[in-house]
C-alpha positions in Angstrom: 90.6 88.3 126.7 89.1 89.4 123.3 90.5 86.6 121.2 90.3 86.0 117.4 86.9 85.5 115.9 86.9 82.7 113.3 85.0 79.6 112.3 85.1 75.9 113.1 87.5 73.7 111.0 84.9 70.9 110.4 81.5 70.8 108.7 79.8 73.2 106.3 77.7 74.8 109.0 80.9 76.7 109.8 79.9 77.6 113.4 81.4 80.8 114.7 83.9 80.5 117.4 86.6 82.7 119.1 90.1 81.4 119.8 91.9 82.7 122.8 95.7 82.3 122.7 96.9 82.0 126.3 100.6 82.2 125.4 102.1 79.3 127.4 98.6 78.0 128.0 96.7 75.9 125.4 94.5 77.8 122.9 90.9 78.0 124.2 87.6 77.9 122.2 84.5 79.8 123.0 81.4 79.9 120.8 80.2 83.1 119.1 76.6 84.2 119.3 76.9 86.6 116.4 76.9 83.8 113.8 73.3 82.8 112.9 74.3 79.3 111.9 75.2 78.2 115.5 74.1 81.2 117.6 76.3 80.4 120.5 76.3 76.6 120.2 79.1 74.2 119.3 79.3 70.4 119.1 81.9 68.2 120.8 84.2 68.5 117.7 84.0 72.3 117.8 84.7 72.6 121.5 87.8 70.4 121.1 89.0 71.9 117.8 91.9 73.7 119.4 93.5 70.4 120.3 94.3 69.9 116.6 96.9 72.6 117.0 99.0 70.5 119.4 98.5 66.9 118.2 101.7 64.9 119.1 102.5 63.8 115.5 102.1 67.2 113.9 104.3 67.5 110.8 106.9 70.3 111.1 109.4 69.5 108.4 109.3 68.1 104.9 109.8 64.3 104.6 111.1 62.4 101.6 112.0 58.9 100.6 115.5 58.3 99.1 114.2 55.3 97.3 110.9 53.4 96.8 111.6 51.0 99.6 113.3 53.6 101.9 111.5 55.2 104.8 110.3 58.8 104.9 113.0 61.0 106.4 113.2 64.7 107.2 114.7 66.9 104.5 114.9 70.6 103.7 112.3 72.6 101.8 114.5 73.3 98.8 115.4 69.7 98.5 111.7 68.6 98.6 110.5 71.2 96.2 113.4 70.6 93.8 112.6 66.9 93.8 109.0 67.6 93.0 109.9 70.0 90.2 112.5 67.6 88.7 110.2 64.6 88.8 107.1 66.3 87.5 109.2 67.9 84.7 110.7 64.5 83.7 107.3 62.8 83.6 105.7 65.7 81.6 108.5 65.5 79.1 108.1 61.8 78.7 104.3 61.4 78.8 102.8 64.9 78.3 101.2 67.3 80.8 98.5 64.9 81.9 101.1 62.7 83.3 100.9 64.8 86.5 97.6 65.0 88.4 96.3 67.1 91.3 93.7 66.1 93.9 92.2 68.7 96.3 89.8 68.8 99.2 86.5 70.3 100.3 88.1 71.7 103.4 90.5 74.1 101.6 89.7 77.8 101.8 88.3 79.5 98.7 91.7 81.0 98.1 93.5 77.7 98.2 90.9 75.9 96.1 91.2 78.7 93.5 95.0 78.7 93.4 95.1 74.9 93.2 92.9 74.9 90.1 95.0 77.7 88.6 98.2 75.8 89.4 97.1 72.6 87.8 96.0 74.3 84.6 98.7 76.8 83.9 101.7 75.8 86.0 101.4 72.1 85.2 99.2 72.4 82.1 97.2 69.3 83.2 93.6 68.5 82.8 93.9 65.9 85.6 92.5 67.7 88.6 89.5 66.8 90.8 88.7 66.8 94.5 87.1 64.8 97.3 84.0 67.0 97.1 83.1 64.7 94.1 82.4 62.1 96.8 80.2 64.5 98.7 78.2 67.1 96.9 78.3 66.3 93.2 74.9 64.6 92.8 73.0 67.4 94.5 75.0 69.9 92.5 74.2 68.2 89.2 70.5 67.9 90.1 70.2 71.5 91.3 71.9 72.7 88.2 69.6 71.0 85.8 66.5 72.0 87.8 67.3 75.5 88.8 70.3 76.5 86.7 72.4 77.0 89.9 73.9 74.8 92.6 73.7 76.4 96.0 73.1 74.5 99.2 70.2 76.1 100.9 67.5 78.2 99.3 67.9 80.8 102.0 69.6 81.5 105.4 69.6 78.4 107.7 67.5 80.5 110.2 64.5 80.2 107.7 64.1 76.6 108.9 63.0 77.7 112.4 60.0 79.5 110.8 59.1 76.6 108.5 55.9 74.6 109.0 57.4 71.3 107.8 60.8 70.0 106.8 61.4 66.7 105.0 65.0 65.6 105.5 66.1 62.7 103.2 69.3 60.9 104.1 70.7 63.3 106.7 71.5 62.7 110.4 72.3 66.3 111.4 71.9 65.6 115.1 75.3 63.8 114.8 76.9 65.3 111.7 76.2 69.0 112.5 74.5 69.2 115.9 74.0 73.0 116.1 71.9 72.7 112.9 69.4 70.7 114.9 68.6 73.8 117.0 66.8 75.3 114.0 64.7 72.2 113.5 63.9 72.1 117.2 62.7 75.7 117.1 60.5 74.8 114.1 58.9 71.9 116.1 58.5 74.1 119.1 56.6 76.5 116.9 54.2 73.8 115.7 56.2 72.6 112.6 56.8 69.0 111.8 60.0 67.2 111.0 59.9 64.2 108.6 63.1 62.1 108.3 63.8 59.6 105.6 66.5 57.1 106.6 66.9 53.3 106.8 68.2 53.8 110.4 66.4 55.3 113.3 69.2 57.8 113.9 69.5 60.4 116.5 67.8 62.8 114.1 65.0 60.3 113.3 64.3 59.9 117.0 63.5 63.6 117.2 61.3 63.6 114.2 57.5 63.7 114.1 57.5 61.1 111.3 60.2 58.6 110.3 60.1 56.9 106.9 62.5 53.9 106.9 63.0 52.7 103.3 65.0 49.9 101.9 68.4 51.3 100.9 68.5 52.3 97.2 64.8 53.0 96.9 64.6 56.7 97.5 63.5 57.5 93.9 60.5 55.2 94.3 59.7 56.8 97.6 59.8 60.4 96.2 57.8 59.4 93.2 55.3 57.7 95.5 55.0 60.9 97.6 54.5 62.9 94.4 51.8 60.5 93.2 49.9 61.0 96.5 50.3 64.8 96.3 48.7 64.7 92.8 46.0 62.2 93.7 44.9 64.2 96.8 44.9 67.5 94.9 47.8 68.9 97.0 50.0 70.1 94.1 50.2 73.8 93.5 48.9 73.9 89.9 49.1 77.7 89.7 52.8 77.7 90.7 53.5 74.8 88.3 52.0 76.7 85.4 53.7 80.0 86.2 57.2 79.0 87.4 58.1 75.6 86.0 58.4 73.6 82.8 58.4 69.9 82.0 55.7 68.9 84.5 53.6 66.7 82.2 56.4 64.2 81.7 56.9 64.0 85.5 53.2 63.6 86.1 53.2 60.6 83.7 56.0 59.0 85.6 54.4 59.7 89.0 51.2 58.1 87.9 52.9 54.7 87.8 54.0 54.9 91.5 50.6 54.2 93.0 50.7 53.8 96.8 50.8 50.0 97.0 53.5 49.8 94.5 55.6 52.4 96.2 55.2 50.6 99.5 56.1 47.3 97.9 59.4 48.7 96.6 60.4 50.8 99.6 58.9 49.1 102.5 57.4 52.4 103.8 53.7 52.0 104.8 51.2 54.0 102.7 49.7 55.8 105.7 53.2 57.2 106.6 53.7 58.4 103.1 50.3 60.0 103.0 50.9 61.8 106.3 54.3 63.1 105.1 52.8 64.6 101.9 50.0 66.2 103.9 52.4 67.8 106.4 54.4 69.3 103.6 51.5 70.5 101.5 49.5 72.0 104.3 52.3 74.0 105.8 52.4 77.7 105.0 56.2 77.3 104.6 58.0 74.0 104.0 61.4 72.7 103.0 62.6 69.5 101.3 66.2 68.8 102.1 68.6 66.0 101.0 71.9 64.9 102.3 74.5 62.2 101.6 72.2 59.3 102.4 70.1 60.1 99.3 72.9 61.5 97.1 75.8 59.0 97.4 74.3 56.5 94.9 75.0 55.5 91.3 71.6 57.1 90.6 72.2 60.0 93.1 71.5 62.8 90.6 68.2 61.2 89.7 67.4 60.6 93.4 67.9 64.3 94.2 65.8 65.2 91.1 63.0 63.1 92.4 62.9 65.1 95.7 63.2 68.4 93.7 60.2 67.3 91.6 58.2 66.8 94.8 59.3 70.3 96.1 58.4 71.9 92.8 55.0 70.2 92.6 54.2 71.6 96.1 55.3 75.1 95.0 58.2 75.4 97.4 61.3 76.6 95.5 61.4 80.4 94.9 59.0 81.2 97.8 60.5 83.0 100.8 60.9 80.7 103.7 60.4 77.6 101.6 62.2 75.5 99.0 64.6 72.6 98.2 68.1 72.5 99.7 71.0 70.1 100.1 73.1 70.0 103.3 76.7 70.5 102.2 79.0 68.3 104.3 82.6 69.4 104.2 83.7 72.7 105.7 84.1 74.4 102.3 82.2 71.9 100.3 80.2 74.8 98.7 83.1 77.2 97.9 85.5 74.4 97.1 83.4 73.3 94.1 82.9 76.8 92.8 86.4 78.0 91.9 88.2 75.4 89.8 89.0 72.2 91.7 86.5 70.1 89.7 87.7 68.5 86.5 85.1 70.2 84.4 85.0 73.7 86.0 86.7 77.1 86.0 86.3 79.8 88.7 82.8 81.2 89.2 81.2 77.9 88.5 82.0 78.2 84.8 82.3 75.2 82.5 85.8 74.6 81.3 84.5 73.7 77.8 82.7 77.0 77.4 84.7 79.2 75.0 83.5 82.4 76.7 84.4 81.1 80.2 87.9 80.0 79.0 88.5 83.5 77.5 87.5 85.3 80.6 89.5 83.2 83.0 92.5 83.1 80.7 92.4 86.9 80.6 92.6 87.1 84.4 95.5 84.6 84.4 97.4 86.3 81.6 97.5 83.2 79.3 96.1 82.3 75.9 92.7 80.5 76.2 94.0 77.8 73.9 96.6 76.9 76.4 94.1 75.9 79.0 93.5 72.2 79.1 90.0 70.7 78.7 88.0 68.6 81.1 89.8 65.9 83.0 88.7 62.7 84.8 86.4 62.8 87.8 87.7 61.9 91.3 87.3 58.1 91.3 88.1 57.8 87.6 91.3 59.9 88.3 92.3 57.7 91.2 91.6 54.5 89.3 93.8 55.7 86.4 96.9 56.5 88.5 99.9 54.6 87.4 98.2 52.9 84.4 99.4 53.0 80.9 97.3 56.0 79.9 97.0 57.5 83.3 98.9 60.0 85.4 102.3 59.0 86.7 102.5 61.5 89.5 99.9 62.9 92.0 100.0 66.1 94.1 97.5 65.8 96.8 96.2 68.7 99.1 93.7 68.2 101.9 92.4 64.7 101.3 93.0 61.2 102.6 91.6 58.8 99.8 93.2 55.7 101.4 90.4 55.9 103.9 87.8 58.0 102.2 87.6 56.6 98.6 85.4 53.7 97.6 87.0 50.3 97.0 89.9 51.7 99.1 92.2 48.7 98.6 92.1 49.3 94.8 93.0 53.0 95.4 95.9 51.9 97.5 97.2 49.8 94.7 97.0 52.7 92.3 98.8 55.0 94.6 101.6 52.4 94.9 101.9 52.3 91.1 102.8 56.0 90.8 106.3 57.2 90.1 105.7 60.1 92.5 103.2 60.8 95.2 103.3 64.2 97.0 101.0 64.9 99.9 100.6 68.3 101.7 99.1 67.8 105.1 99.6 68.8 108.7 99.5 65.3 110.1 100.8 62.0 108.7 97.5 60.7 107.4 97.2 57.2 106.0 97.7 58.6 102.5 100.7 60.8 103.6 102.4 57.7 105.0 102.5 56.2 101.5 103.9 59.4 99.8 107.4 59.9 98.3 107.4 63.5 99.5 105.3 65.0 102.4 105.0 68.8 102.8 104.0 70.1 106.2 101.2 72.7 105.9 99.6 75.2 108.2 96.1 74.4 109.5 92.9 76.2 110.0 93.8 78.5 113.0 97.3 79.3 111.5 96.2 81.0 108.3 93.6 83.4 107.0 91.1 83.0 104.1 87.5 82.7 103.3 85.0 79.8 103.5 81.5 79.5 102.0 79.1 77.7 104.2 76.0 75.6 103.3 73.9 78.8 103.0 76.1 80.2 100.3 77.4 82.8 102.8 81.1 83.8 102.3 82.8 84.0 105.7 86.2 85.0 107.1 88.6 82.6 108.6 91.2 84.5 110.6 94.7 83.5 111.7 94.8 83.2 115.5 98.3 81.6 116.1 101.5 81.3 114.1 102.2 78.0 112.5 105.2 76.0 113.9 108.6 76.8 112.6 109.3 74.9 109.3 105.6 74.8 108.3 104.3 76.6 105.2 100.8 77.5 104.0 99.4 75.8 100.8 99.6 79.2 99.1 103.3 79.4 99.9 103.8 75.9 98.6 102.0 76.5 95.3 103.8 79.8 94.8 107.2 78.1 95.3 106.4 75.3 92.9 105.0 77.7 90.3 108.2 79.7 90.5 110.3 76.7 90.0 108.1 75.6 87.0 108.4 79.1 85.5 104.6 79.4 85.4 103.0 82.5 83.9 101.0 85.0 85.9 101.2 86.1 89.5 101.4 83.6 92.5 100.7 85.6 95.6 101.1 84.0 99.1 98.7 86.6 100.6 95.2 85.3 100.9 93.7 88.8 100.5 95.5 89.3 97.2 94.5 85.8 96.0 90.9 86.5 96.9 91.1 89.7 94.8 92.1 87.7 91.8 89.4 85.1 92.6 86.8 88.0 92.5 88.0 89.0 89.0 88.0 85.4 87.8 84.5 84.7 89.1 83.0 88.0 87.8 80.0 87.2 85.5 79.9 83.6 86.5 77.1 81.7 88.3 79.1 81.9 91.5 80.0 85.6 91.2 82.1 86.9 94.1 83.2 90.1 92.4 81.3 92.4 94.8 82.6 90.6 97.9 85.6 92.0 99.9 87.2 91.0 103.2 85.9 94.4 104.5 82.3 93.6 103.6 82.5 90.1 105.0 83.7 91.5 108.4 81.2 94.4 108.4 78.2 92.3 107.3 78.9 89.0 109.1 79.3 87.3 105.7 78.0 88.0 102.2 75.8 85.7 100.1 76.8 85.0 96.5 76.1 85.9 93.8 77.2 89.4 94.5 78.2 91.0 91.2 79.2 94.5 92.4 80.4 96.3 95.5 77.0 98.0 95.9 75.0 94.7 95.5 73.5 93.5 98.8 74.3 89.8 98.1 71.7 87.1 97.4 70.5 85.2 100.4 67.4 83.9 98.5 68.4 83.5 94.9 65.1 82.2 93.3 62.5 84.6 94.6 61.9 86.5 91.2 63.1 84.0 88.7 65.3 80.9 88.4 68.7 81.4 86.7 67.6 79.3 83.7 67.3 80.6 80.1 63.5 81.0 80.5 63.5 81.8 84.2 61.6 78.7 85.0 62.5 75.7 87.1 62.7 72.4 85.3 61.0 69.2 86.2 63.1 66.1 85.3 61.3 62.7 85.0 63.2 60.0 86.8 62.4 56.3 87.3 63.4 53.9 90.1 66.1 51.5 89.1 67.4 50.2 92.4 71.0 49.9 93.7 73.8 49.1 91.3 74.5 46.0 93.4 71.5 44.3 94.9 71.5 41.6 97.6 71.6 37.9 96.6 72.1 34.5 98.1 75.9 35.1 98.5 75.7 38.6 99.8 72.2 38.8 101.4 72.5 42.0 103.5 72.5 45.7 102.5 75.4 47.8 103.8 75.1 51.5 104.3 77.8 53.9 105.6 77.9 57.2 107.3 79.3 59.3 110.2 79.1 59.3 114.0 79.0 62.3 116.4 82.6 62.4 117.6 84.4 61.8 114.3 84.7 63.6 111.0 85.3 62.4 107.4 88.4 60.1 107.2 89.2 60.7 110.9 92.7 62.0 110.2 91.9 65.0 112.4 89.4 63.8 114.9 91.1 60.5 115.7 94.0 62.5 117.0 91.9 64.5 119.5 91.8 62.6 122.8 88.2 63.3 123.9 86.9 62.4 120.5 89.0 59.3 120.2 87.7 58.2 123.6 84.1 58.9 122.7 84.3 56.9 119.4 87.4 54.7 119.7 87.0 52.3 116.7 84.8 50.9 113.9 81.7 48.9 114.5 78.8 47.3 112.6 75.3 48.2 113.6 72.8 45.4 113.0 69.3 44.4 114.1 69.0 41.8 116.8 66.9 39.6 114.5 69.7 39.5 111.9 72.3 39.0 114.6 70.3 36.0 116.1 70.1 34.3 112.7 73.9 34.7 112.2 74.9 33.8 115.7 76.5 37.3 116.4 76.5 38.7 119.9 76.8 42.2 121.2 80.5 43.3 121.3 81.7 40.3 119.3 84.1 40.5 116.3 82.5 40.4 112.9 84.0 40.0 109.5 81.9 41.9 106.9 82.6 40.9 103.3 81.6 42.4 100.0 82.7 41.6 96.5 85.6 44.0 96.8 87.1 43.2 100.2 86.5 42.5 103.9 86.5 44.6 107.1 86.8 43.4 110.7 84.6 45.3 113.1 82.8 45.0 116.4 79.0 44.2 116.6 76.5 46.7 118.0 73.0 45.3 118.2 70.1 47.8 117.9 66.5 47.8 116.9 67.0 51.2 115.2 68.0 49.7 111.9 66.2 47.6 109.4 66.7 43.8 109.8 68.0 43.6 106.2 70.6 46.3 106.5 73.8 47.0 108.5 75.7 50.3 109.0 79.4 50.9 109.4 80.9 54.4 109.9 83.8 55.3 107.6 86.2 57.2 109.8 88.8 54.6 110.6 91.8 53.1 108.8 93.2 49.6 108.9 91.1 46.4 108.9 88.0 48.3 110.0 87.8 50.6 106.9 84.2 50.7 105.6 85.5 51.7 102.2 87.2 48.4 101.7 83.6 47.2 101.0 81.9 50.1 99.2 80.9 50.0 95.5 82.7 52.4 93.2 79.8 52.3 90.7 79.5 55.9 89.4 76.5 58.1 88.7 76.5 58.8 84.9 75.9 62.5 85.4 77.8 63.5 88.6 80.3 60.7 88.7 79.5 60.1 92.4 80.4 56.7 93.7 77.7 54.5 95.3 78.9 54.8 98.9 75.5 54.3 100.5 74.5 50.8 99.5 76.1 47.6 98.5 75.6 43.9 99.2 77.6 42.2 102.0 77.6 39.1 104.2 78.6 38.9 107.9 80.6 36.2 109.5 81.1 36.0 113.3 84.7 35.8 114.3 85.9 33.2 116.8 86.8 34.5 120.3 90.4 33.9 121.3 91.3 32.7 124.8 91.8 36.2 126.2 88.2 37.1 125.1 89.3 39.4 122.2 87.9 38.8 118.8 90.4 36.8 116.8 91.5 37.2 113.2 90.0 34.8 110.7 
């Protein structure tokens, strides 16, 4: 059986897979060996991805509430769309176009992300649009933009890593979050290369590393500056490269001079000999990479944290050399493409700034509207969610492909804001925790039921192909947006054909940083994906964008001096323990998909707190006992897991579950001043053991 070649619905590695539709039999998944990212491998999530197509509570009809206190009940499509059109029109008439907001997702195809941004700006006329990628990639994007003039995940194909001599991975646990990625690092080590992992936990990735640096949460800038200090002191910096290809080094050298080894160790807790070894491994390798992920980026100083690691990479002469460089590991399936084509509050397609007159004129010309009719920048994701239902904020929200009730920081406050709306519309294929709170729910097609393109963490544009028909009564997001645009009498064309939408995206992105104008469906199929920027049909694409020059005005990369400032919320006598959050192997993001897949739910059935035995002993907490974890924002009830793999001053809770075990009831929404990224990765908490009820189950406090 030939099957349909496509890509996994989960992370940004976008592993290649083939779907085999057996008619009356369940759809079957086999891995593809013609996709370099996974080369025939899949993780447990990929192998079980077809089970998403038959989850028992799949939405197959629109749902609507007849009143605020009424339950969601099935209704017809016309009734649902008419309700949305009437309510949004009423609110816009009363309060202006910004009374209606749009929130997207990093899992939407390029076509849907593009059309959603277009819909917000010319069908609704609102500036109030952002997406959950703001919670994922924004700090790395901002730091890369100011250093290199471009934000693209990896500096070359992921296969370059296998030939690297050393890789420093800061804040990433790829052995669990994207297991096939680990193959490239394993091949590197088998060839004599070294893996250095920076993480407060001894994760599955750290256990496979040659060197593990275990800093206090929130001290990554001090660590990176300390590593840079050692590189300079030991004469390991590439002075010729710095002079020829960078600018701003003197200011960074001055900052690094203040992070002498003993000071860096005192701040971070990382021993000087380990820091010295890490620098030497990177500097002496013929090819080397510095990579960051969410652990280093999801901070109120996340942009500066990434800049500190970019400074280290630049000082060692890595970016712009074939087989070397700085890169960030994009998380969500289309986290790269999703932020390039207009879902972000401050951007237009092609990675253009929405406040740039030339960008506005170009995109308005493609859309057939006056540039003056396009709104300006809106609120970033958490600021948008925090403004919902307030006096000056949006009164309605249309949400596609996200579940902020679980995924947003300070989640209880977000719930309150959603409840304050006049209208909440959610488009999804399952009744997520956010969808259950909606006034109107629209059932959408999912990954294997529609076509489109995705852009993986390499910047490679890939084809997603429809393998099965969606259930009767289900529509694609493009069909929903076209139907609403028609009812709103929006200008321009609103195709429901992904190929036609991609053609318009190509024109809108032409000349921008993320230029897709030379990419076609035919080229993607023939070439196994095309790397952007690709400005013309005869252009080969750009797998390694910085080899000749950086896309900055002078062609040089920019050093940015950054100082350690610590977490926005430090520990104290009342909240004496650091909390960090993250993912586990069998679950993904808010869990709305993976918690419904039986093998994954069995492998990771519920939330837990990971803590060191020494900390557990001081608090009287035993393995498997119930624990109440409290922060200044809320409390979560979880089960204790004791492990020596975490610092004794730190605990870890994965964020995939809803209800009382939600990690994001605790997290701090303090925002990075540049990227507007919330500080998911560190806050102060206290732990209280729960009494055990008579049946042995943890009791509620």
